[in-house]
C-alpha positions in Angstrom: 92.6 102.0 77.3 91.9 105.9 77.6 90.2 107.4 80.7 87.2 108.3 78.6 86.7 104.8 77.3 87.3 103.3 80.8 84.7 105.6 82.3 82.2 104.7 79.5 83.0 101.1 80.1 82.4 101.4 83.9 79.0 103.3 83.2 77.3 100.3 81.4 74.3 98.9 83.1 74.7 95.5 84.7 73.3 92.8 82.5 73.0 89.0 82.2 73.2 87.1 79.0 72.3 83.3 78.8 74.0 81.4 75.8 72.0 78.2 74.8 73.6 74.8 74.9 73.4 72.1 72.2 70.0 72.0 70.7 68.9 75.1 72.5 67.4 73.0 75.3 68.9 74.9 78.1 71.5 77.6 78.8 75.1 76.3 79.1 76.6 79.6 80.2 75.6 82.9 81.6 77.8 85.8 80.9 77.6 88.8 83.1 78.6 92.2 81.9 78.5 95.8 82.8 79.0 97.6 86.2 77.8 95.8 89.2 78.2 98.7 91.7 75.7 100.4 94.0 75.0 103.5 91.9 74.1 101.3 88.9 72.2 98.8 90.7 69.9 101.4 92.5 66.3 100.7 91.8 66.9 97.4 90.2 68.0 95.1 93.2 64.9 93.0 93.1 64.7 92.4 89.3 68.3 91.5 89.0 68.2 89.3 92.0 65.3 87.5 90.3 67.2 87.2 87.0 70.3 85.7 88.7 68.2 83.2 90.7 66.4 82.1 87.6 69.5 81.7 85.6 71.3 79.8 88.4 68.6 77.1 88.5 69.4 76.1 85.0 73.0 77.0 84.7 76.4 75.6 86.2 78.8 77.8 84.4 79.1 81.7 85.0 81.5 84.0 83.2 82.2 87.3 85.2 85.1 88.4 83.0 82.7 90.9 81.4 82.1 92.9 84.6 83.9 96.3 84.3 83.5 97.1 88.0 82.3 95.2 91.1 81.7 96.4 94.7 80.2 94.8 97.6 76.6 95.5 96.7 77.0 93.7 93.3 78.9 90.8 94.7 76.2 90.2 97.4 73.4 90.5 95.1 75.1 87.8 93.0 75.8 85.7 96.0 72.2 85.8 97.3 71.0 84.9 93.7 73.2 81.7 93.7 71.7 80.9 97.0 74.9 81.6 99.0 77.2 79.2 97.4 79.6 79.4 94.4 78.4 77.9 91.1 79.8 74.5 89.9 82.1 76.6 87.4 82.8 80.2 87.9 85.2 82.3 85.7 86.1 85.6 87.1 88.9 88.0 87.3 91.6 87.6 89.9 90.7 90.9 91.5 87.2 89.9 92.2 88.3 86.5 93.8 88.9 87.9 97.1 85.3 89.3 97.7 83.6 85.9 96.8 86.1 84.0 99.0 85.1 86.2 101.8 81.3 85.8 101.0 81.9 81.9 101.1 83.6 82.1 104.3 81.0 84.4 106.0 78.4 82.5 108.2 75.0 82.2 106.4 72.3 84.0 108.4 68.9 82.0 108.1 66.1 83.9 106.6 63.6 85.8 108.7 60.9 83.7 110.2 57.4 84.8 109.5 55.2 85.3 112.4 52.4 82.7 112.6 48.9 84.2 113.0 47.1 80.8 113.0 46.5 78.5 116.0 45.8 79.1 119.6 47.8 81.6 121.6 49.3 78.6 123.6 50.4 77.1 120.3 52.0 80.3 119.0 53.9 80.8 122.3 55.2 77.3 122.2 56.5 77.8 118.8 58.2 81.1 119.6 59.7 79.4 122.6 61.0 76.5 120.4 62.5 79.2 118.0 64.4 81.0 120.9 65.4 77.6 122.0 66.9 76.6 118.6 68.6 80.0 118.1 70.1 79.9 121.6 71.5 76.4 121.0 72.8 77.6 117.7 74.5 80.7 119.4 76.0 78.5 122.1 77.5 76.0 119.8 79.1 78.8 117.7 80.4 80.3 120.9 82.0 76.8 121.7 83.6 76.8 118.5 85.0 80.5 118.7 86.2 79.8 122.0 88.1 76.8 121.1 89.6 78.8 118.1 90.5 81.5 120.6 92.5 79.0 122.8 94.4 77.8 119.7 95.2 81.3 118.6 95.0 83.8 121.4 96.3 86.7 119.5 93.2 86.6 117.3 90.9 87.4 120.2 89.3 90.7 120.7 91.1 91.7 123.8 90.4 95.5 123.5 86.7 94.8 123.2 86.7 92.5 126.2 88.6 95.1 128.2 86.0 97.9 127.1 83.0 95.8 128.0 84.6 95.0 131.4 84.8 98.8 131.9 81.4 99.6 130.5 79.5 96.9 132.4 81.5 96.7 135.5 83.3 99.8 136.5 80.5 102.3 135.2 77.9 100.2 137.1 79.7 100.6 140.6 77.7 104.0 141.5 74.2 102.5 141.1 75.0 99.2 142.6 76.4 101.0 145.6 73.5 103.1 146.1 70.9 100.5 145.8 73.0 98.0 147.9 73.3 100.6 150.8 69.6 101.4 150.9 68.7 97.7 150.7 71.3 97.0 153.5 70.0 99.6 155.7 66.3 98.4 155.2 67.1 94.7 155.8 69.2 95.5 158.9 66.5 97.8 160.3 63.6 95.4 159.7 65.5 92.3 161.0 66.7 94.3 164.1 63.2 95.2 165.3 62.2 91.3 165.3 65.5 90.2 166.9 65.2 93.0 169.8 61.8 91.6 170.6 63.4 88.1 171.4 66.7 89.3 173.0 68.7 87.9 170.0 70.5 91.0 168.9 73.9 89.4 168.2 72.4 87.2 165.5 72.0 90.3 163.2 75.5 89.7 162.1 74.8 86.0 161.1 71.7 86.9 159.2 73.2 89.8 157.4 76.6 88.2 156.5 75.0 84.9 155.3 72.1 86.6 153.5 74.2 89.3 151.8 77.1 87.1 150.7 75.1 84.1 149.8 72.0 85.5 148.2 71.2 89.1 148.3 74.4 90.5 147.1 74.8 88.4 144.0 71.2 88.6 143.1 70.9 92.4 143.6 74.0 92.9 141.6 72.9 90.5 138.8 69.4 92.3 138.6 71.0 95.7 138.3 73.5 94.6 135.7 70.9 92.9 133.7 68.7 96.1 133.6 71.7 98.4 132.9 74.4 96.5 131.0 72.3 93.8 129.6 69.9 96.0 127.8 72.8 98.1 126.5 74.3 95.1 124.9 71.0 94.3 123.2 70.4 97.7 122.0 74.0 97.9 120.6 73.6 94.8 118.6 70.0 95.8 117.6 71.3 99.2 116.3 74.0 97.4 114.3 71.3 95.3 112.8 69.2 98.4 111.9 72.3 100.3 110.4 73.3 97.0 108.7 76.7 97.1 110.3 76.1 93.1 111.0 75.6 92.5 107.3 78.9 94.4 106.6 80.7 92.2 109.0 79.3 89.2 107.3 80.4 90.3 104.0 83.9 91.0 105.3 84.0 87.5 106.7 84.0 88.4 110.3 82.2 86.3 112.7 79.5 87.9 114.9 80.0 85.6 117.8 83.9 86.0 117.8 84.0 89.7 117.5 81.0 90.8 119.4 79.3 88.2 121.4 82.2 86.1 122.9 84.0 89.3 124.3 80.7 90.5 126.0 80.1 87.1 127.7 83.7 86.8 128.8 83.8 90.5 130.0 80.6 90.2 131.9 81.9 86.9 133.6 84.9 88.5 134.7 83.2 91.9 136.0 80.2 90.3 137.9 82.2 88.7 140.8 83.9 92.0 141.2 80.7 94.1 141.1 79.2 91.3 143.5 82.0 92.0 146.2 81.5 95.7 145.8 77.9 95.3 146.3 78.1 93.0 149.1 80.5 95.3 151.2 78.4 98.3 150.7 75.2 96.4 151.9 77.0 95.2 154.8 78.1 98.7 155.5 74.5 100.0 155.4 73.5 97.0 157.5 76.3 97.8 160.1 75.1 101.5 160.3 71.4 100.4 160.9 72.5 97.8 163.5 74.3 100.6 165.3 71.3 102.8 165.4 68.8 100.3 166.1 70.5 97.7 168.3 73.5 99.8 169.5 76.1 97.3 168.2 79.5 98.9 167.8 80.9 98.7 164.3 84.2 97.1 165.4 82.3 94.4 167.2 80.3 93.9 164.1 83.4 93.5 161.9 85.0 91.2 164.5 82.0 88.8 164.7 81.6 88.8 160.8 84.3 86.3 159.8 83.2 83.9 162.5 79.6 84.0 161.8 79.9 83.6 158.0 81.8 80.3 156.7 84.1 80.9 153.9 82.0 78.5 151.6 79.3 81.3 151.5 81.7 83.6 149.9 82.8 81.1 147.2 79.3 80.1 146.5 78.3 83.7 146.1 81.3 84.4 143.8 80.7 81.4 141.7 77.2 82.2 141.3 78.0 85.7 140.2 80.4 84.3 137.4 77.3 82.2 136.1 75.0 85.0 136.4 77.4 87.3 134.4 77.8 85.0 131.4 74.2 84.2 131.4 73.1 87.7 131.3 75.5 88.6 128.4 74.3 85.6 126.4 70.7 86.3 126.7 71.5 90.0 125.9 73.3 89.1 122.8 70.8 86.3 121.8 68.1 88.9 121.6 70.2 91.6 120.2 71.1 89.3 117.2 67.4 88.4 116.7 66.4 92.1 116.3 64.9 93.0 112.9 65.9 96.0 111.0 63.2 98.2 112.4 63.0 100.3 115.5 59.8 98.7 116.9 61.8 95.3 117.0 64.6 97.0 118.7 62.4 98.3 121.4 60.6 95.1 121.9 63.9 93.0 121.8 65.4 95.3 124.5 62.4 94.8 126.9 62.3 91.1 126.2 66.1 90.9 126.9 65.9 92.5 130.3 62.8 90.3 131.4 64.4 87.1 130.2 67.7 87.9 131.8 66.2 88.7 135.2 64.1 85.4 135.0 67.1 83.3 134.0 69.0 84.8 136.8 66.4 83.8 139.4 66.0 80.3 137.9 69.6 79.7 138.1 69.8 81.1 141.7 67.0 78.8 142.6 68.6 75.7 141.0 71.9 76.6 142.9 70.1 77.1 146.2 68.6 73.6 145.9 71.9 71.9 144.7 73.8 73.5 147.5 71.4 73.6 150.3 73.7 71.8 152.8 76.8 74.0 152.1 77.9 76.9 154.2 75.7 76.4 157.2 
């Protein structure tokens, strides 16, 4: 075939032709011809998808040999018209088999839910909470499946993405956590010192600061700062990928969202949070030590010598253990809201706000649960 004839063939508009079965009762075959590419489909997406859906309801055999050229847009249009599954009998060229195989392997994203406007506000809130619970359960299950696959094939895991998230969520957060931690340590030590001085119990400032910082304040403060800084960034990143249709492109290529984007973020923040927590606790104790020196006249060396004996090691283990759970929970909630963002900027802003609020609330609830379960540990 000459170049001119080939160009003319590829310029034919996309068409469907149904061939009737015996007696003309129903179509026995659908023949697809023309160029199913983005330029040729422009302005006809809705009409062609409706035609494909109508033909797919009555026909099990499709012949795609007449397609002169096919790209991702055309393949996705046919795939959606087929209700995200291959017809019973599909005839197509060998070079087109790979793209439909990738579409069959891609996870099916449920259609967007319509917001209910009927019913009482409490009912609507309960329905939204149930939707979030179902989506979170589905995401957790997919993470478990991807995690099991990673254990079987470690070479397939996104190690570079995990390392990059450790750097962005952990290393870059050290300055802000140090500043806030130092100021909180100074404030806590100053206010506590004034009360202890009134009762002549100056030495107990070391016990109060050590246990309070390592067990509760350090992990909690670091988690809240990371939720507002890194958690919101994760939600915004996934939301922008939804707006720019990058998530849809990953689905077309057969790449799992959870394996490529969510699991590395959860693992990275679970690894980074204990390190950020230790850094925050050290800076808080430094601020408290300086305030104790100024208010109570306690020498820094005396403070440091008394600290190991005043704080049982179980408090350190409990604080670091909580921080691992805080990090994984923050990343999970952030990715959950990021994947639920709709392709518009208003939904992106609302999702980011809801992500931060929900992350902080979840961290406080988890901290309260741990405090009740381990109330007899570390004292």
